[in-house]
VEXDREN-2710 file (C-alpha; in Angstrom, 1 decimal):
% VEXDREN-2710
k/r/px/py/pz
1/MET/120.9/102.7/131.4
2/PRO/122.7/99.6/131.2
3/ILE/125.1/98.2/134.5
4/LYS/126.7/95.4/133.2
5/LYS/130.0/95.6/131.6
6/SER/128.6/93.8/128.6
7/ALA/125.5/95.5/128.1
8/LYS/127.5/98.8/127.9
9/LYS/129.7/97.1/125.2
10/TYR/126.3/96.0/123.5
11/MET/125.3/99.6/123.7
12/ARG/127.9/101.0/121.8
13/VAL/128.2/98.2/119.2
14/THR/124.2/99.4/118.5
15/GLU/125.0/102.8/118.5
16/ARG/127.7/102.6/115.9
17/LYS/125.5/100.0/113.8
18/THR/122.6/102.4/114.0
19/LEU/124.6/105.3/112.4
20/ARG/126.1/103.2/110.0
21/ASN/122.3/101.6/109.1
22/LYS/121.3/105.6/108.9
23/ILE/124.3/106.7/106.3
24/VAL/123.1/103.6/104.3
25/LYS/119.5/104.5/104.2
26/GLY/120.1/107.8/103.5
27/THR/122.3/107.3/100.3
28/PHE/119.4/104.9/98.8
29/ARG/117.0/107.1/99.9
30/ASN/118.8/109.9/98.3
31/ALA/118.9/108.2/94.8
32/ILE/115.4/106.9/95.0
33/LYS/114.1/110.5/95.6
34/LYS/116.8/112.0/92.7
35/THR/115.4/109.7/90.1
36/LYS/111.6/110.1/90.8
37/GLU/112.6/113.7/90.5
38/ASN/113.6/113.2/87.2
39/VAL/110.9/111.1/86.1
40/ALA/108.6/113.7/86.9
41/ALA/110.1/116.1/85.0
42/SER/110.3/113.8/81.9
43/LYS/114.2/113.9/81.8
44/VAL/114.8/110.6/80.4
45/ALA/118.6/110.5/80.4
46/GLU/119.4/111.6/83.7
47/ALA/116.8/109.6/85.1
48/GLN/118.3/106.3/83.4
49/GLU/121.4/107.1/84.5
50/LEU/120.5/107.7/88.6
51/LEU/118.5/104.8/88.1
52/LYS/121.5/102.8/87.8
53/ALA/122.9/104.8/90.9
54/ALA/119.9/103.7/92.7
55/ILE/120.1/100.4/92.2
56/LYS/123.8/100.0/93.1
57/ALA/122.6/101.8/96.4
58/LEU/119.9/99.3/96.8
59/ASP/121.5/96.6/96.5
60/LYS/124.5/97.3/98.6
61/ALA/121.7/98.2/101.4
62/ALA/120.5/94.7/100.7
63/GLN/124.2/92.9/101.0
64/LYS/124.8/94.8/104.4
65/LYS/121.3/93.6/105.5
66/VAL/119.7/97.4/106.3
67/ILE/116.7/96.3/104.2
68/LYS/115.7/92.9/102.8
69/LYS/116.5/91.6/99.3
70/ASN/112.9/91.4/98.4
71/THR/112.2/95.1/99.4
72/ALA/115.3/96.2/97.7
73/ALA/114.2/94.1/94.5
74/ARG/110.6/96.0/94.9
75/LYS/112.1/99.4/94.8
76/LYS/114.2/98.4/92.4
77/SER/110.8/97.0/89.9
78/ARG/109.2/99.8/90.5
79/LEU/111.8/102.5/89.7
80/ASN/112.7/100.6/86.8
81/ALA/109.0/100.7/85.8
82/ALA/108.7/104.2/85.8
83/VAL/111.8/104.8/84.0
84/LYS/110.7/102.5/81.4
85/LYS/107.5/104.2/80.7
86/LEU/109.1/107.6/80.8
87/ALA/111.4/106.3/77.8
88/LEU/108.6/105.1/76.0
89/LYS/106.6/108.0/75.9
90/LYS/109.5/110.1/74.6
END
């Protein structure tokens, strides 16, 4: 446990930031998961709508520096490729 007052404050701040980051991560992970499920089920329209939501969530996470912007770009690219591949099959 921290002894100094500033260390105690830093611990509280870190706890708040960690909680905020978990919420943001959960948001984009759920969006990605739902998109992948719809791609696997060959639901083109739903997958395209959920892709938009996933991209929005990833951009927000990158903007808040929860994930790096290249990580967000890579995840968006892979999701987009999967949805496009599905759309071309139909």
